[in-house]
C-alpha positions as CSV (number, residue, x, y, z in Angstrom):
1,M,-0.1,-0.1,0.1
2,R,1.1,3.2,-1.3
3,V,1.3,6.3,1.2
4,C,-1.7,8.8,-0.5
5,P,-0.4,12.2,-2.0
6,V,-2.0,15.4,-1.0
7,L,-5.8,15.1,-1.9
8,A,-6.6,18.6,-2.5
9,L,-10.2,18.3,-1.9
10,L,-10.4,14.7,-0.6
11,A,-8.2,14.7,2.1
12,G,-9.5,13.8,5.4
13,L,-12.5,12.5,3.4
14,L,-11.6,8.9,4.6
15,P,-9.6,7.2,7.4
16,G,-6.3,5.8,7.3
17,C,-4.7,7.9,4.3
18,D,-1.2,6.3,5.6
19,E,-0.2,3.0,5.0
20,T,-1.7,0.4,6.7
21,R,-1.1,0.7,10.5
22,V,-1.8,-1.0,13.8
23,V,-2.1,1.3,17.1
24,S,-0.6,-0.5,20.4
25,E,-3.5,-1.0,23.2
26,A,-1.8,2.2,25.0
27,A,-1.2,4.1,21.7
28,G,2.5,4.0,22.1
29,F,3.6,2.8,19.2
30,E,2.0,2.1,15.6
31,L,3.3,-0.8,13.0
32,G,3.0,-0.1,9.4
33,F,2.8,-2.7,7.2
34,A,3.5,-2.3,3.7
35,G,2.2,-4.5,1.0
36,L,-1.0,-5.5,3.5
37,H,-4.2,-5.0,2.3
38,S,-6.9,-4.1,4.9
39,E,-9.1,-1.2,3.2
40,A,-7.6,0.8,5.6
41,W,-9.0,4.0,4.0
42,V,-12.5,2.4,4.7
43,D,-12.3,0.7,8.1
44,W,-9.5,-1.0,9.4
45,R,-10.2,-1.1,13.2
46,P,-9.1,-3.4,16.4
47,P,-9.6,-6.2,16.7
48,Y,-7.4,-6.2,13.6
49,R,-7.8,-9.4,11.6
50,V,-6.0,-11.2,9.2
51,V,-5.6,-14.7,7.1
52,P,-3.3,-17.2,7.2
53,G,-0.7,-16.9,4.8
54,T,-0.5,-13.3,5.2
55,R,2.9,-11.5,5.3
56,L,3.5,-8.9,7.7
57,C,6.6,-6.3,7.6
58,P,6.2,-3.8,10.3
59,A,7.9,-0.5,10.4
60,V,7.8,0.9,13.8
61,R,6.9,4.5,14.6
62,C,6.5,6.3,18.1
63,A,7.4,9.5,19.3
64,A,10.5,8.7,20.7
65,C,12.0,6.9,17.8
66,E,10.9,9.8,15.4
67,A,12.3,12.4,17.7
68,D,16.2,10.6,17.1
69,D,15.3,9.4,13.7
70,S,16.1,6.2,15.0
71,C,12.4,4.1,14.0
72,A,14.2,2.2,11.3
73,D,16.4,0.7,14.4
74,V,13.7,-0.1,16.6
75,A,13.5,-3.6,17.2
76,V,10.1,-5.8,16.8
77,T,9.2,-8.9,18.2
78,A,6.0,-11.2,17.4
79,S,4.7,-14.0,19.3
80,G,1.8,-16.6,18.7
81,P,0.2,-18.3,15.5
82,V,3.5,-16.4,13.5
83,H,6.6,-17.3,11.9
84,A,9.7,-15.0,11.2
85,E,10.7,-14.8,7.3
86,G,13.6,-12.4,7.5
87,A,12.5,-9.0,8.5
88,C,9.2,-10.0,8.1
89,F,6.6,-12.3,9.6
90,V,3.8,-14.9,8.3
91,A,0.4,-15.3,9.6
92,D,0.2,-19.5,10.5
93,A,-3.2,-20.6,11.8
94,P,-6.0,-19.1,13.5
95,G,-5.0,-17.4,16.9
96,V,-3.9,-14.0,18.8
97,S,-0.4,-12.5,18.0
98,E,1.1,-10.4,19.9
99,W,3.4,-7.4,18.8
100,R,6.4,-5.8,20.9
101,V,9.0,-3.5,20.5
102,G,11.8,-2.1,21.8
103,A,13.6,1.2,23.2
104,P,13.2,4.0,22.7
105,C,9.5,3.3,22.3
106,D,7.3,1.8,25.2
107,E,8.5,-1.6,25.6
108,Q,5.8,-2.7,28.1
109,D,3.1,-1.8,25.4
110,R,1.7,-4.2,23.1
111,A,-0.3,-4.7,19.8
112,R,-2.4,-7.4,18.6
113,I,-3.3,-8.9,15.6
114,T,-5.8,-12.0,15.4
115,V,-5.4,-14.7,12.4
116,V,-8.9,-15.9,11.5
117,A,-9.9,-18.9,10.0
118,A,-10.3,-19.0,6.3
119,E,-13.6,-20.5,6.7
120,T,-15.0,-17.7,8.8
121,V,-14.1,-15.0,5.7
122,V,-15.8,-14.2,2.5
123,A,-14.4,-12.6,-0.5
124,A,-16.5,-9.7,-2.6
125,A,-15.2,-7.6,-5.7
126,R,-16.7,-4.1,-5.9
127,P,-15.8,-0.9,-7.4
128,W,-13.5,1.2,-5.4
129,T,-15.4,4.6,-6.1
130,D,-18.8,3.1,-4.8
131,R,-17.2,1.5,-2.0
132,A,-15.4,5.2,-1.0
133,A,-18.9,6.8,-1.4
134,A,-21.1,4.4,1.0
135,A,-18.3,4.3,3.6
136,A,-17.9,8.2,3.8
137,E,-21.3,9.0,3.5
138,L,-20.7,11.3,0.7
139,E,-23.8,12.9,-0.9
140,I,-25.0,11.4,-4.1
141,Q,-27.2,13.7,-6.5
142,G,-29.1,11.8,-9.4
143,G,-28.7,8.2,-9.3
144,A,-26.7,5.7,-7.2
145,F,-23.1,4.1,-6.7
146,A,-23.3,0.1,-6.4
147,A,-21.1,-0.4,-3.3
148,E,-22.5,-4.2,-3.2
149,L,-22.8,-5.5,-6.2
150,P,-25.3,-8.2,-8.2
151,T,-24.1,-11.8,-8.6
152,P,-23.9,-12.9,-11.1
153,L,-22.3,-9.6,-12.0
154,R,-23.4,-8.6,-15.7
155,A,-20.4,-6.9,-17.8
156,V,-20.7,-5.4,-21.0
157,A,-18.6,-7.3,-23.9
158,G,-15.9,-6.0,-25.1
159,S,-15.1,-3.6,-22.2
160,Q,-12.1,-3.5,-19.6
161,L,-13.3,-3.7,-16.0
162,R,-11.5,-4.1,-12.8
163,L,-13.1,-4.4,-9.6
164,D,-11.0,-4.4,-6.2
165,V,-11.1,-7.5,-4.2
166,G,-11.7,-7.4,-0.2
167,L,-12.2,-10.0,2.4
168,Y,-14.8,-9.7,5.0
169,D,-15.8,-11.1,8.2
170,R,-18.7,-13.6,7.4
171,A,-20.2,-12.7,10.6
172,D,-20.0,-9.0,11.1
173,G,-18.4,-7.6,7.6
174,H,-15.0,-6.3,9.7
175,V,-12.6,-5.6,7.1
176,V,-10.0,-8.7,7.2
177,G,-6.4,-8.0,5.6
178,W,-4.4,-10.2,3.5
179,S,-1.2,-9.8,1.5
180,D,-0.3,-11.8,-1.9
181,G,-3.5,-12.7,-3.2
182,E,-4.4,-13.6,-6.9
183,V,-7.9,-13.7,-8.6
184,R,-8.2,-16.9,-10.4
185,V,-11.3,-16.8,-13.2
186,V,-12.6,-20.2,-14.4
187,P,-14.7,-20.1,-17.9
188,T,-17.9,-22.2,-17.2
189,R,-19.1,-21.1,-20.9
190,G,-18.6,-19.7,-24.3
191,R,-15.5,-17.9,-25.0
192,A,-12.7,-17.4,-22.6
193,P,-12.6,-13.9,-20.9
194,V,-9.2,-11.7,-21.1
195,V,-7.8,-12.0,-17.7
196,Y,-5.2,-9.5,-16.3
197,P,-3.4,-11.2,-13.5
198,G,-3.4,-9.7,-10.3
199,E,-4.8,-9.1,-7.3
200,A,-7.8,-7.2,-8.7
201,L,-10.7,-8.8,-10.7
202,E,-9.6,-7.1,-14.1
203,L,-10.9,-9.1,-17.1
204,V,-12.6,-8.3,-20.7
205,V,-15.6,-10.6,-21.1
206,F,-17.2,-11.3,-24.7
207,A,-21.3,-11.8,-25.3
208,D,-21.5,-15.3,-24.6
209,T,-18.9,-15.3,-22.0
210,A,-19.6,-16.9,-18.8
211,A,-16.7,-17.4,-15.7
212,A,-16.3,-18.2,-12.1
213,T,-14.2,-16.5,-10.3
214,S,-12.0,-16.8,-6.6
215,F,-10.0,-15.3,-4.9
216,T,-6.4,-17.0,-3.1
217,V,-4.2,-16.3,-0.5
218,G,-1.9,-18.9,0.6
219,A,-3.4,-22.4,1.1
220,A,-7.0,-20.6,0.9
221,T,-9.6,-20.3,-1.8
222,W,-12.7,-18.2,-1.8
223,P,-15.3,-17.7,-4.2
224,I,-16.2,-14.2,-5.6
225,G,-19.0,-15.2,-7.9
226,Q,-20.0,-15.7,-11.4
227,V,-19.6,-12.9,-14.5
228,V,-21.4,-13.5,-17.6
229,G,-21.1,-11.6,-20.3
230,V,-23.9,-9.5,-22.1
231,P,-23.7,-7.4,-25.8
232,E,-24.4,-3.8,-25.1
233,G,-27.9,-3.9,-27.1
234,E,-29.5,-5.7,-23.6
235,A,-29.1,-2.0,-21.9
236,R,-32.5,-0.5,-21.3
237,S,-32.2,2.7,-19.0
238,L,-29.0,5.0,-18.3
239,A,-29.1,7.2,-15.2
240,V,-26.1,9.5,-14.5
241,A,-24.6,9.6,-10.6
242,V,-22.5,11.9,-8.8
243,M,-20.3,11.7,-5.6
244,L,-19.6,14.9,-4.1
245,A,-16.6,15.6,-2.2
246,P,-17.2,18.0,0.8
247,G,-14.7,20.4,1.3
248,E,-14.2,23.9,3.6
249,G,-17.7,25.7,3.7
250,G,-18.9,23.8,0.5
251,A,-18.3,20.7,-1.9
252,T,-16.9,19.8,-5.1
253,P,-18.1,17.0,-7.6
254,A,-15.7,14.5,-7.8
255,I,-16.7,11.3,-9.9
256,A,-19.7,10.4,-12.1
257,R,-21.4,7.1,-13.0
258,A,-23.4,6.0,-15.5
259,E,-25.6,3.4,-13.9
260,V,-27.5,1.1,-16.9
261,R,-29.5,-1.3,-16.7
262,D,-31.3,-3.8,-18.5
263,E,-34.9,-4.4,-19.4
264,Q,-35.1,-6.6,-16.0
265,G,-33.6,-3.9,-14.2
266,R,-30.3,-5.9,-13.4
267,L,-27.0,-3.6,-13.0
268,L,-24.5,-3.6,-16.3
269,L,-21.4,-2.6,-15.7
270,G,-18.6,-1.6,-18.6
271,M,-20.9,0.3,-20.9
272,P,-18.8,2.3,-23.4
273,V,-19.8,5.6,-22.2
274,T,-19.5,9.1,-24.2
275,W,-19.6,11.7,-21.4
276,S,-20.1,15.1,-22.0
277,L,-20.7,18.3,-20.2
278,P,-23.6,20.7,-21.9
279,A,-23.3,23.8,-19.4
280,G,-21.1,24.3,-16.7
281,A,-17.6,24.5,-16.1
282,L,-15.9,21.3,-15.0
283,A,-13.7,19.1,-16.3
284,L,-13.6,15.2,-17.4
285,T,-11.5,12.4,-17.9
286,V,-12.0,8.8,-18.2
287,D,-8.9,7.0,-16.6
288,R,-7.4,3.3,-16.0
289,G,-7.8,4.4,-12.1
290,L,-11.5,4.1,-12.5
291,P,-13.2,0.5,-12.7
292,G,-14.1,0.8,-16.2
293,P,-15.7,3.2,-18.9
294,D,-18.9,4.4,-17.0
295,W,-16.9,6.0,-14.5
296,V,-15.3,9.3,-15.2
297,A,-13.7,12.0,-13.4
298,I,-14.6,15.3,-12.7
299,A,-12.2,18.3,-11.4
300,D,-13.5,21.5,-10.4
301,A,-10.2,23.1,-12.3
302,C,-12.1,25.1,-15.0
303,V,-12.4,28.5,-13.6
304,P,-9.8,30.1,-10.9
305,P,-9.9,28.6,-7.4
306,E,-11.2,32.0,-5.9
307,A,-14.2,31.8,-8.2
308,R,-15.1,28.6,-7.3
309,G,-17.3,29.5,-4.4
310,G,-21.0,29.6,-3.9
311,P,-23.6,28.7,-5.5
312,R,-22.7,26.5,-8.9
313,T,-24.5,24.2,-11.4
314,A,-23.2,22.4,-14.4
315,T,-25.1,19.7,-16.9
316,I,-23.4,16.1,-17.3
317,R,-24.4,14.0,-20.0
318,A,-23.7,10.4,-20.8
319,E,-24.6,8.5,-24.1
320,A,-24.3,5.0,-24.7
321,G,-26.0,2.3,-27.3
322,G,-28.5,4.7,-28.0
323,L,-29.7,5.6,-24.7
324,A,-28.9,8.9,-23.0
325,G,-29.0,10.4,-19.5
326,Q,-28.0,13.5,-17.9
327,L,-27.9,15.3,-14.5
328,E,-27.9,18.7,-13.4
329,L,-25.9,19.1,-11.0
330,R,-26.1,22.2,-8.0
331,W,-23.6,22.5,-5.6
332,S,-21.8,25.1,-3.0
333,G,-18.5,25.2,-4.4
334,V,-15.5,25.6,-2.3
335,V,-13.4,28.7,-2.8
336,G,-9.7,28.6,-2.9
337,A,-6.3,30.9,-2.5
338,E,-5.7,33.0,-5.9
339,D,-3.4,31.5,-8.0
340,P,-1.5,33.7,-10.3
341,D,-0.4,30.8,-12.5
342,F,-3.8,29.1,-12.7
343,A,-4.8,28.1,-16.4
344,P,-7.9,25.8,-16.7
345,A,-7.4,22.1,-17.4
346,E,-6.6,20.3,-20.3
347,R,-10.2,19.3,-20.8
348,C,-11.6,22.8,-20.6
349,G,-13.0,25.0,-23.1
350,E,-14.4,28.5,-22.4
351,A,-15.5,29.6,-19.2
352,A,-19.4,29.6,-19.7
353,G,-19.2,25.8,-20.9
354,C,-16.4,23.3,-21.2
355,G,-18.2,21.3,-23.6
356,C,-15.8,18.7,-22.6
357,R,-16.1,15.5,-23.9
358,S,-14.5,12.1,-22.9
359,R,-14.6,8.5,-23.7
360,A,-10.6,7.8,-23.6
361,G,-7.9,9.0,-21.2
362,G,-6.2,12.3,-21.4
363,G,-3.4,13.4,-18.9
364,W,-3.7,16.6,-16.4
365,V,-2.5,17.5,-13.2
366,G,-6.3,17.5,-11.6
367,L,-6.9,13.7,-12.5
368,W,-4.3,12.5,-9.7
369,L,-6.1,14.9,-6.9
370,L,-9.3,12.1,-8.1
371,L,-6.9,9.0,-8.5
372,G,-4.6,9.3,-6.0
373,L,-6.6,7.4,-3.2
374,R,-7.5,4.7,-5.8
375,R,-3.6,4.4,-7.0
376,R,-2.1,4.3,-3.4
377,R,-3.9,0.9,-3.0
378,R,-2.0,-1.0,-5.9
């Protein structure tokens, strides 16, 4: 897990913007774990839980060692159902592991990480955008963001879709940490999908595709669910939803998604959408950091920072497969400090209306403010 960059408007939006970390019982020290996936940006709180096979490579932080820049030299010991591998530890079996640190940190304090049995855990694939919106209870205008996806997952043929995989306690939904995971996709019907190996469910399906997906960490494997490919022509409705990120004295539009459904009202993901802004002053771009082409990043980067406050309006439009939907967006903007070097973002036109259209990615600095949260998790 990477340390997230400064997110001008998303900063502080979600907890855990640093690396995955465990706080000791008396809060005398913290252990940071690079490579440990825990959805810390959403919710990873005591009791800290991981599955067997998780690799734990601790980095100590406490006030005393930060004062003399000696944190890298602080010793870490772990007891319980873990074994050491070099400077790291690997979770072996269910039980509670106890972690202690050496001087100059508090040697009497301790941290605990519970290793949970694989059968008490479930796996789910979710779009990080929608998961973030639900976890932070962000304002949503228009349609809906889908933090939970239906099974089977219906994906539009020919589009690349990427969904993050998480592990959760079967009983209470608590986030469970893991490392070195692998998604597996096994075709069950039709043409095999194009699969991108890794820790996320990333694939391209075809109109006759059906596949079973699962997630593996160590010796354990959990089912994610079925993925079914459907042609674009099955889409019957399209609605636009926009997530707004809170800021000082207002908010700013952050991400939009096209909510596409078939004749039976079932959600379709991956619809290739043409996005446009008929009215207003915002910048739009589609990027690989988003789950699919039916999401678009928004930046309030078309007018100078000092002019962004107060009542604002814009119209965001999505078109796909002969369908169209648009949203008349209204919000109270966040004013910024005057920037003598300000220049409108690349995808902005005249101040009266950007006229931005996007179906492919484009490079501009404002995008990093929106996608920094996602990219730190890769």
